[in-house]
Chimera marker file (.cmm) of the C-alpha trace (Angstrom):
<marker_set name="trace">
<marker id="1" x="99.404" y="-30.517" z="94.999" r="1" g="1" b="0" radius="0.5"/>
<marker id="2" x="99.668" y="-33.960" z="96.886" r="1" g="1" b="0" radius="0.5"/>
<marker id="3" x="97.099" y="-36.797" z="96.700" r="1" g="1" b="0" radius="0.5"/>
<marker id="4" x="95.335" y="-35.983" z="99.974" r="1" g="1" b="0" radius="0.5"/>
<marker id="5" x="94.595" y="-32.326" z="98.933" r="1" g="1" b="0" radius="0.5"/>
<marker id="6" x="93.389" y="-33.494" z="95.445" r="1" g="1" b="0" radius="0.5"/>
<marker id="7" x="90.967" y="-36.107" z="97.104" r="1" g="1" b="0" radius="0.5"/>
<marker id="8" x="89.810" y="-33.585" z="99.541" r="1" g="1" b="0" radius="0.5"/>
<marker id="9" x="88.956" y="-30.927" z="96.941" r="1" g="1" b="0" radius="0.5"/>
<marker id="10" x="87.134" y="-33.712" z="95.136" r="1" g="1" b="0" radius="0.5"/>
<marker id="11" x="85.275" y="-35.092" z="98.074" r="1" g="1" b="0" radius="0.5"/>
<marker id="12" x="84.242" y="-31.310" z="99.040" r="1" g="1" b="0" radius="0.5"/>
<marker id="13" x="82.860" y="-30.784" z="95.672" r="1" g="1" b="0" radius="0.5"/>
<marker id="14" x="80.660" y="-34.072" z="95.832" r="1" g="1" b="0" radius="0.5"/>
<marker id="15" x="79.501" y="-33.178" z="99.374" r="1" g="1" b="0" radius="0.5"/>
<marker id="16" x="78.597" y="-29.622" z="98.059" r="1" g="1" b="0" radius="0.5"/>
<marker id="17" x="76.417" y="-31.294" z="95.156" r="1" g="1" b="0" radius="0.5"/>
<marker id="18" x="74.700" y="-33.611" z="97.546" r="1" g="1" b="0" radius="0.5"/>
<marker id="19" x="74.049" y="-30.863" z="99.927" r="1" g="1" b="0" radius="0.5"/>
<marker id="20" x="72.608" y="-28.786" z="97.119" r="1" g="1" b="0" radius="0.5"/>
<marker id="21" x="70.394" y="-31.529" z="95.931" r="1" g="1" b="0" radius="0.5"/>
<marker id="22" x="69.044" y="-32.232" z="99.423" r="1" g="1" b="0" radius="0.5"/>
<marker id="23" x="68.512" y="-28.537" z="99.856" r="1" g="1" b="0" radius="0.5"/>
<marker id="24" x="66.466" y="-28.607" z="96.617" r="1" g="1" b="0" radius="0.5"/>
<marker id="25" x="64.451" y="-31.647" z="97.768" r="1" g="1" b="0" radius="0.5"/>
<marker id="26" x="63.617" y="-30.002" z="101.176" r="1" g="1" b="0" radius="0.5"/>
<marker id="27" x="62.239" y="-27.068" z="99.236" r="1" g="1" b="0" radius="0.5"/>
<marker id="28" x="60.320" y="-28.766" z="96.644" r="1" g="1" b="0" radius="0.5"/>
<marker id="29" x="59.318" y="-31.557" z="99.064" r="1" g="1" b="0" radius="0.5"/>
<marker id="30" x="55.627" y="-31.789" z="97.843" r="1" g="1" b="0" radius="0.5"/>
<marker id="31" x="56.575" y="-31.761" z="94.234" r="1" g="1" b="0" radius="0.5"/>
<marker id="32" x="59.275" y="-34.443" z="94.592" r="1" g="1" b="0" radius="0.5"/>
<marker id="33" x="56.682" y="-36.761" z="96.481" r="1" g="1" b="0" radius="0.5"/>
<marker id="34" x="53.916" y="-36.106" z="93.933" r="1" g="1" b="0" radius="0.5"/>
<marker id="35" x="56.312" y="-36.884" z="91.148" r="1" g="1" b="0" radius="0.5"/>
<marker id="36" x="57.550" y="-40.060" z="92.890" r="1" g="1" b="0" radius="0.5"/>
<marker id="37" x="53.985" y="-41.117" z="93.448" r="1" g="1" b="0" radius="0.5"/>
<marker id="38" x="53.192" y="-40.588" z="89.933" r="1" g="1" b="0" radius="0.5"/>
<marker id="39" x="56.486" y="-42.533" z="88.716" r="1" g="1" b="0" radius="0.5"/>
<marker id="40" x="55.339" y="-45.338" z="91.154" r="1" g="1" b="0" radius="0.5"/>
<marker id="41" x="51.735" y="-45.479" z="89.671" r="1" g="1" b="0" radius="0.5"/>
<marker id="42" x="52.699" y="-45.682" z="86.364" r="1" g="1" b="0" radius="0.5"/>
<marker id="43" x="55.098" y="-48.454" z="86.906" r="1" g="1" b="0" radius="0.5"/>
<marker id="44" x="52.372" y="-50.350" z="88.837" r="1" g="1" b="0" radius="0.5"/>
<marker id="45" x="49.870" y="-49.661" z="86.121" r="1" g="1" b="0" radius="0.5"/>
<marker id="46" x="52.478" y="-50.852" z="83.255" r="1" g="1" b="0" radius="0.5"/>
<marker id="47" x="53.534" y="-53.934" z="85.056" r="1" g="1" b="0" radius="0.5"/>
<marker id="48" x="49.780" y="-54.858" z="86.066" r="1" g="1" b="0" radius="0.5"/>
<marker id="49" x="48.917" y="-54.542" z="82.402" r="1" g="1" b="0" radius="0.5"/>
<marker id="50" x="51.849" y="-56.782" z="81.152" r="1" g="1" b="0" radius="0.5"/>
<marker id="51" x="50.711" y="-59.241" z="83.556" r="1" g="1" b="0" radius="0.5"/>
<marker id="52" x="46.910" y="-59.152" z="82.603" r="1" g="1" b="0" radius="0.5"/>
<marker id="53" x="47.965" y="-59.317" z="78.973" r="1" g="1" b="0" radius="0.5"/>
<marker id="54" x="50.151" y="-62.516" z="79.518" r="1" g="1" b="0" radius="0.5"/>
<marker id="55" x="47.389" y="-64.117" z="81.627" r="1" g="1" b="0" radius="0.5"/>
<marker id="56" x="44.934" y="-63.585" z="78.585" r="1" g="1" b="0" radius="0.5"/>
<marker id="57" x="47.189" y="-64.716" z="76.125" r="1" g="1" b="0" radius="0.5"/>
<marker id="58" x="47.794" y="-67.984" z="78.240" r="1" g="1" b="0" radius="0.5"/>
<marker id="59" x="43.972" y="-68.315" z="78.889" r="1" g="1" b="0" radius="0.5"/>
<marker id="60" x="43.374" y="-68.019" z="75.118" r="1" g="1" b="0" radius="0.5"/>
<marker id="61" x="46.164" y="-70.655" z="74.464" r="1" g="1" b="0" radius="0.5"/>
<marker id="62" x="44.988" y="-73.129" z="76.597" r="1" g="1" b="0" radius="0.5"/>
<marker id="63" x="41.354" y="-72.584" z="75.208" r="1" g="1" b="0" radius="0.5"/>
<marker id="64" x="42.557" y="-72.937" z="71.598" r="1" g="1" b="0" radius="0.5"/>
<marker id="65" x="44.477" y="-76.033" z="72.588" r="1" g="1" b="0" radius="0.5"/>
<marker id="66" x="41.412" y="-77.708" z="73.862" r="1" g="1" b="0" radius="0.5"/>
<marker id="67" x="39.525" y="-76.716" z="70.632" r="1" g="1" b="0" radius="0.5"/>
<marker id="68" x="42.267" y="-78.136" z="68.809" r="1" g="1" b="0" radius="0.5"/>
<marker id="69" x="42.040" y="-81.460" z="70.444" r="1" g="1" b="0" radius="0.5"/>
<marker id="70" x="38.475" y="-81.737" z="69.468" r="1" g="1" b="0" radius="0.5"/>
<marker id="71" x="39.479" y="-80.787" z="66.062" r="1" g="1" b="0" radius="0.5"/>
<marker id="72" x="42.187" y="-83.445" z="65.826" r="1" g="1" b="0" radius="0.5"/>
<marker id="73" x="40.196" y="-86.156" z="67.474" r="1" g="1" b="0" radius="0.5"/>
<marker id="74" x="39.665" y="-89.541" z="65.361" r="1" g="1" b="0" radius="0.5"/>
<marker id="75" x="36.576" y="-90.412" z="63.722" r="1" g="1" b="0" radius="0.5"/>
<marker id="76" x="35.046" y="-93.764" z="64.490" r="1" g="1" b="0" radius="0.5"/>
<marker id="77" x="35.965" y="-96.360" z="61.945" r="1" g="1" b="0" radius="0.5"/>
<marker id="78" x="33.521" y="-99.050" z="61.085" r="1" g="1" b="0" radius="0.5"/>
<marker id="79" x="34.136" y="-102.371" z="62.610" r="1" g="1" b="0" radius="0.5"/>
<marker id="80" x="36.994" y="-100.900" z="64.702" r="1" g="1" b="0" radius="0.5"/>
<marker id="81" x="36.343" y="-100.686" z="68.423" r="1" g="1" b="0" radius="0.5"/>
<marker id="82" x="37.364" y="-97.193" z="69.851" r="1" g="1" b="0" radius="0.5"/>
<marker id="83" x="40.396" y="-96.910" z="71.951" r="1" g="1" b="0" radius="0.5"/>
<marker id="84" x="39.630" y="-96.655" z="75.706" r="1" g="1" b="0" radius="0.5"/>
<marker id="85" x="40.105" y="-93.038" z="76.988" r="1" g="1" b="0" radius="0.5"/>
<marker id="86" x="40.097" y="-91.532" z="73.527" r="1" g="1" b="0" radius="0.5"/>
<marker id="87" x="37.493" y="-89.220" z="72.675" r="1" g="1" b="0" radius="0.5"/>
<marker id="88" x="36.061" y="-90.129" z="69.088" r="1" g="1" b="0" radius="0.5"/>
<marker id="89" x="33.306" y="-88.838" z="66.947" r="1" g="1" b="0" radius="0.5"/>
<marker id="90" x="31.000" y="-90.814" z="64.659" r="1" g="1" b="0" radius="0.5"/>
<marker id="91" x="31.579" y="-88.639" z="61.717" r="1" g="1" b="0" radius="0.5"/>
<marker id="92" x="33.931" y="-85.810" z="60.398" r="1" g="1" b="0" radius="0.5"/>
<marker id="93" x="30.723" y="-83.432" z="60.378" r="1" g="1" b="0" radius="0.5"/>
<marker id="94" x="30.030" y="-84.423" z="63.973" r="1" g="1" b="0" radius="0.5"/>
<marker id="95" x="33.433" y="-83.683" z="64.933" r="1" g="1" b="0" radius="0.5"/>
<marker id="96" x="33.565" y="-80.345" z="62.933" r="1" g="1" b="0" radius="0.5"/>
<marker id="97" x="30.450" y="-79.324" z="64.703" r="1" g="1" b="0" radius="0.5"/>
<marker id="98" x="31.972" y="-79.875" z="68.226" r="1" g="1" b="0" radius="0.5"/>
<marker id="99" x="35.201" y="-78.158" z="67.087" r="1" g="1" b="0" radius="0.5"/>
<marker id="100" x="33.276" y="-75.241" z="65.621" r="1" g="1" b="0" radius="0.5"/>
<marker id="101" x="31.514" y="-74.412" z="68.792" r="1" g="1" b="0" radius="0.5"/>
<marker id="102" x="34.783" y="-74.658" z="70.744" r="1" g="1" b="0" radius="0.5"/>
<marker id="103" x="36.495" y="-72.434" z="68.104" r="1" g="1" b="0" radius="0.5"/>
<marker id="104" x="33.705" y="-69.824" z="68.222" r="1" g="1" b="0" radius="0.5"/>
<marker id="105" x="33.703" y="-69.707" z="71.935" r="1" g="1" b="0" radius="0.5"/>
<marker id="106" x="37.554" y="-69.108" z="71.916" r="1" g="1" b="0" radius="0.5"/>
<marker id="107" x="37.174" y="-66.351" z="69.233" r="1" g="1" b="0" radius="0.5"/>
<marker id="108" x="34.319" y="-64.693" z="71.214" r="1" g="1" b="0" radius="0.5"/>
<marker id="109" x="36.161" y="-64.642" z="74.452" r="1" g="1" b="0" radius="0.5"/>
<marker id="110" x="39.725" y="-63.980" z="73.266" r="1" g="1" b="0" radius="0.5"/>
<marker id="111" x="39.196" y="-62.443" z="69.790" r="1" g="1" b="0" radius="0.5"/>
<marker id="112" x="41.983" y="-59.939" z="70.230" r="1" g="1" b="0" radius="0.5"/>
<marker id="113" x="44.829" y="-62.550" z="70.862" r="1" g="1" b="0" radius="0.5"/>
<marker id="114" x="46.646" y="-64.503" z="68.316" r="1" g="1" b="0" radius="0.5"/>
<marker id="115" x="44.729" y="-67.653" z="69.639" r="1" g="1" b="0" radius="0.5"/>
<marker id="116" x="41.395" y="-65.827" z="69.304" r="1" g="1" b="0" radius="0.5"/>
<marker id="117" x="42.297" y="-64.974" z="65.862" r="1" g="1" b="0" radius="0.5"/>
<marker id="118" x="43.352" y="-68.488" z="64.737" r="1" g="1" b="0" radius="0.5"/>
<marker id="119" x="40.236" y="-69.939" z="66.508" r="1" g="1" b="0" radius="0.5"/>
<marker id="120" x="37.968" y="-67.567" z="64.054" r="1" g="1" b="0" radius="0.5"/>
<marker id="121" x="39.916" y="-69.014" z="61.273" r="1" g="1" b="0" radius="0.5"/>
<marker id="122" x="39.412" y="-72.769" z="62.413" r="1" g="1" b="0" radius="0.5"/>
<marker id="123" x="35.713" y="-71.828" z="62.810" r="1" g="1" b="0" radius="0.5"/>
<marker id="124" x="35.537" y="-71.000" z="59.096" r="1" g="1" b="0" radius="0.5"/>
<marker id="125" x="37.372" y="-74.163" z="58.266" r="1" g="1" b="0" radius="0.5"/>
<marker id="126" x="35.020" y="-76.286" z="60.272" r="1" g="1" b="0" radius="0.5"/>
<marker id="127" x="31.969" y="-74.410" z="58.948" r="1" g="1" b="0" radius="0.5"/>
<marker id="128" x="32.976" y="-75.544" z="55.343" r="1" g="1" b="0" radius="0.5"/>
<marker id="129" x="33.540" y="-79.213" z="56.891" r="1" g="1" b="0" radius="0.5"/>
<marker id="130" x="29.925" y="-79.118" z="57.998" r="1" g="1" b="0" radius="0.5"/>
<marker id="131" x="28.723" y="-77.700" z="54.566" r="1" g="1" b="0" radius="0.5"/>
<marker id="132" x="27.907" y="-74.268" z="55.761" r="1" g="1" b="0" radius="0.5"/>
<marker id="133" x="29.336" y="-72.379" z="52.979" r="1" g="1" b="0" radius="0.5"/>
<marker id="134" x="27.708" y="-69.271" z="53.778" r="1" g="1" b="0" radius="0.5"/>
<marker id="135" x="28.716" y="-69.215" z="57.235" r="1" g="1" b="0" radius="0.5"/>
<marker id="136" x="32.351" y="-70.163" z="56.126" r="1" g="1" b="0" radius="0.5"/>
<marker id="137" x="32.707" y="-67.604" z="53.735" r="1" g="1" b="0" radius="0.5"/>
<marker id="138" x="31.422" y="-65.020" z="56.069" r="1" g="1" b="0" radius="0.5"/>
<marker id="139" x="33.832" y="-65.996" z="58.856" r="1" g="1" b="0" radius="0.5"/>
<marker id="140" x="36.658" y="-66.253" z="56.737" r="1" g="1" b="0" radius="0.5"/>
<marker id="141" x="36.019" y="-62.990" z="55.240" r="1" g="1" b="0" radius="0.5"/>
<marker id="142" x="36.250" y="-61.518" z="58.896" r="1" g="1" b="0" radius="0.5"/>
<marker id="143" x="39.682" y="-63.300" z="59.234" r="1" g="1" b="0" radius="0.5"/>
<marker id="144" x="40.783" y="-61.909" z="55.915" r="1" g="1" b="0" radius="0.5"/>
<marker id="145" x="39.831" y="-58.415" z="56.875" r="1" g="1" b="0" radius="0.5"/>
<marker id="146" x="40.873" y="-58.331" z="60.595" r="1" g="1" b="0" radius="0.5"/>
<marker id="147" x="43.225" y="-61.100" z="60.865" r="1" g="1" b="0" radius="0.5"/>
<marker id="148" x="47.253" y="-60.808" z="60.796" r="1" g="1" b="0" radius="0.5"/>
<marker id="149" x="48.845" y="-61.072" z="57.403" r="1" g="1" b="0" radius="0.5"/>
<marker id="150" x="49.454" y="-64.694" z="57.448" r="1" g="1" b="0" radius="0.5"/>
<marker id="151" x="45.731" y="-65.453" z="58.468" r="1" g="1" b="0" radius="0.5"/>
<marker id="152" x="44.578" y="-63.092" z="55.887" r="1" g="1" b="0" radius="0.5"/>
<marker id="153" x="46.228" y="-64.818" z="53.181" r="1" g="1" b="0" radius="0.5"/>
<marker id="154" x="44.974" y="-67.979" z="54.104" r="1" g="1" b="0" radius="0.5"/>
<marker id="155" x="41.521" y="-67.086" z="54.680" r="1" g="1" b="0" radius="0.5"/>
<marker id="156" x="41.406" y="-65.564" z="51.021" r="1" g="1" b="0" radius="0.5"/>
<link id1="1" id2="2" r="1" g="1" b="0" radius="0.2"/>
<link id1="2" id2="3" r="1" g="1" b="0" radius="0.2"/>
<link id1="3" id2="4" r="1" g="1" b="0" radius="0.2"/>
<link id1="4" id2="5" r="1" g="1" b="0" radius="0.2"/>
<link id1="5" id2="6" r="1" g="1" b="0" radius="0.2"/>
<link id1="6" id2="7" r="1" g="1" b="0" radius="0.2"/>
<link id1="7" id2="8" r="1" g="1" b="0" radius="0.2"/>
<link id1="8" id2="9" r="1" g="1" b="0" radius="0.2"/>
<link id1="9" id2="10" r="1" g="1" b="0" radius="0.2"/>
<link id1="10" id2="11" r="1" g="1" b="0" radius="0.2"/>
<link id1="11" id2="12" r="1" g="1" b="0" radius="0.2"/>
<link id1="12" id2="13" r="1" g="1" b="0" radius="0.2"/>
<link id1="13" id2="14" r="1" g="1" b="0" radius="0.2"/>
<link id1="14" id2="15" r="1" g="1" b="0" radius="0.2"/>
<link id1="15" id2="16" r="1" g="1" b="0" radius="0.2"/>
<link id1="16" id2="17" r="1" g="1" b="0" radius="0.2"/>
<link id1="17" id2="18" r="1" g="1" b="0" radius="0.2"/>
<link id1="18" id2="19" r="1" g="1" b="0" radius="0.2"/>
<link id1="19" id2="20" r="1" g="1" b="0" radius="0.2"/>
<link id1="20" id2="21" r="1" g="1" b="0" radius="0.2"/>
<link id1="21" id2="22" r="1" g="1" b="0" radius="0.2"/>
<link id1="22" id2="23" r="1" g="1" b="0" radius="0.2"/>
<link id1="23" id2="24" r="1" g="1" b="0" radius="0.2"/>
<link id1="24" id2="25" r="1" g="1" b="0" radius="0.2"/>
<link id1="25" id2="26" r="1" g="1" b="0" radius="0.2"/>
<link id1="26" id2="27" r="1" g="1" b="0" radius="0.2"/>
<link id1="27" id2="28" r="1" g="1" b="0" radius="0.2"/>
<link id1="28" id2="29" r="1" g="1" b="0" radius="0.2"/>
<link id1="29" id2="30" r="1" g="1" b="0" radius="0.2"/>
<link id1="30" id2="31" r="1" g="1" b="0" radius="0.2"/>
<link id1="31" id2="32" r="1" g="1" b="0" radius="0.2"/>
<link id1="32" id2="33" r="1" g="1" b="0" radius="0.2"/>
<link id1="33" id2="34" r="1" g="1" b="0" radius="0.2"/>
<link id1="34" id2="35" r="1" g="1" b="0" radius="0.2"/>
<link id1="35" id2="36" r="1" g="1" b="0" radius="0.2"/>
<link id1="36" id2="37" r="1" g="1" b="0" radius="0.2"/>
<link id1="37" id2="38" r="1" g="1" b="0" radius="0.2"/>
<link id1="38" id2="39" r="1" g="1" b="0" radius="0.2"/>
<link id1="39" id2="40" r="1" g="1" b="0" radius="0.2"/>
<link id1="40" id2="41" r="1" g="1" b="0" radius="0.2"/>
<link id1="41" id2="42" r="1" g="1" b="0" radius="0.2"/>
<link id1="42" id2="43" r="1" g="1" b="0" radius="0.2"/>
<link id1="43" id2="44" r="1" g="1" b="0" radius="0.2"/>
<link id1="44" id2="45" r="1" g="1" b="0" radius="0.2"/>
<link id1="45" id2="46" r="1" g="1" b="0" radius="0.2"/>
<link id1="46" id2="47" r="1" g="1" b="0" radius="0.2"/>
<link id1="47" id2="48" r="1" g="1" b="0" radius="0.2"/>
<link id1="48" id2="49" r="1" g="1" b="0" radius="0.2"/>
<link id1="49" id2="50" r="1" g="1" b="0" radius="0.2"/>
<link id1="50" id2="51" r="1" g="1" b="0" radius="0.2"/>
<link id1="51" id2="52" r="1" g="1" b="0" radius="0.2"/>
<link id1="52" id2="53" r="1" g="1" b="0" radius="0.2"/>
<link id1="53" id2="54" r="1" g="1" b="0" radius="0.2"/>
<link id1="54" id2="55" r="1" g="1" b="0" radius="0.2"/>
<link id1="55" id2="56" r="1" g="1" b="0" radius="0.2"/>
<link id1="56" id2="57" r="1" g="1" b="0" radius="0.2"/>
<link id1="57" id2="58" r="1" g="1" b="0" radius="0.2"/>
<link id1="58" id2="59" r="1" g="1" b="0" radius="0.2"/>
<link id1="59" id2="60" r="1" g="1" b="0" radius="0.2"/>
<link id1="60" id2="61" r="1" g="1" b="0" radius="0.2"/>
<link id1="61" id2="62" r="1" g="1" b="0" radius="0.2"/>
<link id1="62" id2="63" r="1" g="1" b="0" radius="0.2"/>
<link id1="63" id2="64" r="1" g="1" b="0" radius="0.2"/>
<link id1="64" id2="65" r="1" g="1" b="0" radius="0.2"/>
<link id1="65" id2="66" r="1" g="1" b="0" radius="0.2"/>
<link id1="66" id2="67" r="1" g="1" b="0" radius="0.2"/>
<link id1="67" id2="68" r="1" g="1" b="0" radius="0.2"/>
<link id1="68" id2="69" r="1" g="1" b="0" radius="0.2"/>
<link id1="69" id2="70" r="1" g="1" b="0" radius="0.2"/>
<link id1="70" id2="71" r="1" g="1" b="0" radius="0.2"/>
<link id1="71" id2="72" r="1" g="1" b="0" radius="0.2"/>
<link id1="72" id2="73" r="1" g="1" b="0" radius="0.2"/>
<link id1="73" id2="74" r="1" g="1" b="0" radius="0.2"/>
<link id1="74" id2="75" r="1" g="1" b="0" radius="0.2"/>
<link id1="75" id2="76" r="1" g="1" b="0" radius="0.2"/>
<link id1="76" id2="77" r="1" g="1" b="0" radius="0.2"/>
<link id1="77" id2="78" r="1" g="1" b="0" radius="0.2"/>
<link id1="78" id2="79" r="1" g="1" b="0" radius="0.2"/>
<link id1="79" id2="80" r="1" g="1" b="0" radius="0.2"/>
<link id1="80" id2="81" r="1" g="1" b="0" radius="0.2"/>
<link id1="81" id2="82" r="1" g="1" b="0" radius="0.2"/>
<link id1="82" id2="83" r="1" g="1" b="0" radius="0.2"/>
<link id1="83" id2="84" r="1" g="1" b="0" radius="0.2"/>
<link id1="84" id2="85" r="1" g="1" b="0" radius="0.2"/>
<link id1="85" id2="86" r="1" g="1" b="0" radius="0.2"/>
<link id1="86" id2="87" r="1" g="1" b="0" radius="0.2"/>
<link id1="87" id2="88" r="1" g="1" b="0" radius="0.2"/>
<link id1="88" id2="89" r="1" g="1" b="0" radius="0.2"/>
<link id1="89" id2="90" r="1" g="1" b="0" radius="0.2"/>
<link id1="90" id2="91" r="1" g="1" b="0" radius="0.2"/>
<link id1="91" id2="92" r="1" g="1" b="0" radius="0.2"/>
<link id1="92" id2="93" r="1" g="1" b="0" radius="0.2"/>
<link id1="93" id2="94" r="1" g="1" b="0" radius="0.2"/>
<link id1="94" id2="95" r="1" g="1" b="0" radius="0.2"/>
<link id1="95" id2="96" r="1" g="1" b="0" radius="0.2"/>
<link id1="96" id2="97" r="1" g="1" b="0" radius="0.2"/>
<link id1="97" id2="98" r="1" g="1" b="0" radius="0.2"/>
<link id1="98" id2="99" r="1" g="1" b="0" radius="0.2"/>
<link id1="99" id2="100" r="1" g="1" b="0" radius="0.2"/>
<link id1="100" id2="101" r="1" g="1" b="0" radius="0.2"/>
<link id1="101" id2="102" r="1" g="1" b="0" radius="0.2"/>
<link id1="102" id2="103" r="1" g="1" b="0" radius="0.2"/>
<link id1="103" id2="104" r="1" g="1" b="0" radius="0.2"/>
<link id1="104" id2="105" r="1" g="1" b="0" radius="0.2"/>
<link id1="105" id2="106" r="1" g="1" b="0" radius="0.2"/>
<link id1="106" id2="107" r="1" g="1" b="0" radius="0.2"/>
<link id1="107" id2="108" r="1" g="1" b="0" radius="0.2"/>
<link id1="108" id2="109" r="1" g="1" b="0" radius="0.2"/>
<link id1="109" id2="110" r="1" g="1" b="0" radius="0.2"/>
<link id1="110" id2="111" r="1" g="1" b="0" radius="0.2"/>
<link id1="111" id2="112" r="1" g="1" b="0" radius="0.2"/>
<link id1="112" id2="113" r="1" g="1" b="0" radius="0.2"/>
<link id1="113" id2="114" r="1" g="1" b="0" radius="0.2"/>
<link id1="114" id2="115" r="1" g="1" b="0" radius="0.2"/>
<link id1="115" id2="116" r="1" g="1" b="0" radius="0.2"/>
<link id1="116" id2="117" r="1" g="1" b="0" radius="0.2"/>
<link id1="117" id2="118" r="1" g="1" b="0" radius="0.2"/>
<link id1="118" id2="119" r="1" g="1" b="0" radius="0.2"/>
<link id1="119" id2="120" r="1" g="1" b="0" radius="0.2"/>
<link id1="120" id2="121" r="1" g="1" b="0" radius="0.2"/>
<link id1="121" id2="122" r="1" g="1" b="0" radius="0.2"/>
<link id1="122" id2="123" r="1" g="1" b="0" radius="0.2"/>
<link id1="123" id2="124" r="1" g="1" b="0" radius="0.2"/>
<link id1="124" id2="125" r="1" g="1" b="0" radius="0.2"/>
<link id1="125" id2="126" r="1" g="1" b="0" radius="0.2"/>
<link id1="126" id2="127" r="1" g="1" b="0" radius="0.2"/>
<link id1="127" id2="128" r="1" g="1" b="0" radius="0.2"/>
<link id1="128" id2="129" r="1" g="1" b="0" radius="0.2"/>
<link id1="129" id2="130" r="1" g="1" b="0" radius="0.2"/>
<link id1="130" id2="131" r="1" g="1" b="0" radius="0.2"/>
<link id1="131" id2="132" r="1" g="1" b="0" radius="0.2"/>
<link id1="132" id2="133" r="1" g="1" b="0" radius="0.2"/>
<link id1="133" id2="134" r="1" g="1" b="0" radius="0.2"/>
<link id1="134" id2="135" r="1" g="1" b="0" radius="0.2"/>
<link id1="135" id2="136" r="1" g="1" b="0" radius="0.2"/>
<link id1="136" id2="137" r="1" g="1" b="0" radius="0.2"/>
<link id1="137" id2="138" r="1" g="1" b="0" radius="0.2"/>
<link id1="138" id2="139" r="1" g="1" b="0" radius="0.2"/>
<link id1="139" id2="140" r="1" g="1" b="0" radius="0.2"/>
<link id1="140" id2="141" r="1" g="1" b="0" radius="0.2"/>
<link id1="141" id2="142" r="1" g="1" b="0" radius="0.2"/>
<link id1="142" id2="143" r="1" g="1" b="0" radius="0.2"/>
<link id1="143" id2="144" r="1" g="1" b="0" radius="0.2"/>
<link id1="144" id2="145" r="1" g="1" b="0" radius="0.2"/>
<link id1="145" id2="146" r="1" g="1" b="0" radius="0.2"/>
<link id1="146" id2="147" r="1" g="1" b="0" radius="0.2"/>
<link id1="147" id2="148" r="1" g="1" b="0" radius="0.2"/>
<link id1="148" id2="149" r="1" g="1" b="0" radius="0.2"/>
<link id1="149" id2="150" r="1" g="1" b="0" radius="0.2"/>
<link id1="150" id2="151" r="1" g="1" b="0" radius="0.2"/>
<link id1="151" id2="152" r="1" g="1" b="0" radius="0.2"/>
<link id1="152" id2="153" r="1" g="1" b="0" radius="0.2"/>
<link id1="153" id2="154" r="1" g="1" b="0" radius="0.2"/>
<link id1="154" id2="155" r="1" g="1" b="0" radius="0.2"/>
<link id1="155" id2="156" r="1" g="1" b="0" radius="0.2"/>
</marker_set>
């Protein structure tokens, strides 16, 4: 058998399979459209969910960063003028109070994200710095019970 004949036979088999598939699609047109629509809908929902989740993670990270800026802000030192443009607090307790409010807001808004869980932990720490031991214990118990493994071990 020469090369042209072999290619013709292979080509004929390919054409037969393609025609068979097209025939099946024509017979089952409505089912094929329904299945295609469902596949597209699932893809759209999946991609949208991923994008929404990433957006929430980004928002949570920004909010947590802002709260950490408050937590790490300097405390005014006696007889030292504050640096221009730098937020300072009159005492460590005042700074802890401001940071606590910011951390609780992040934890309430983004509690299911990593940043939200970290914020809850830091809210407990700032409660301790303010002398609110009961609130600190309650908050850190929540972190120990519901946080990830690393935060749970820190909160115990």
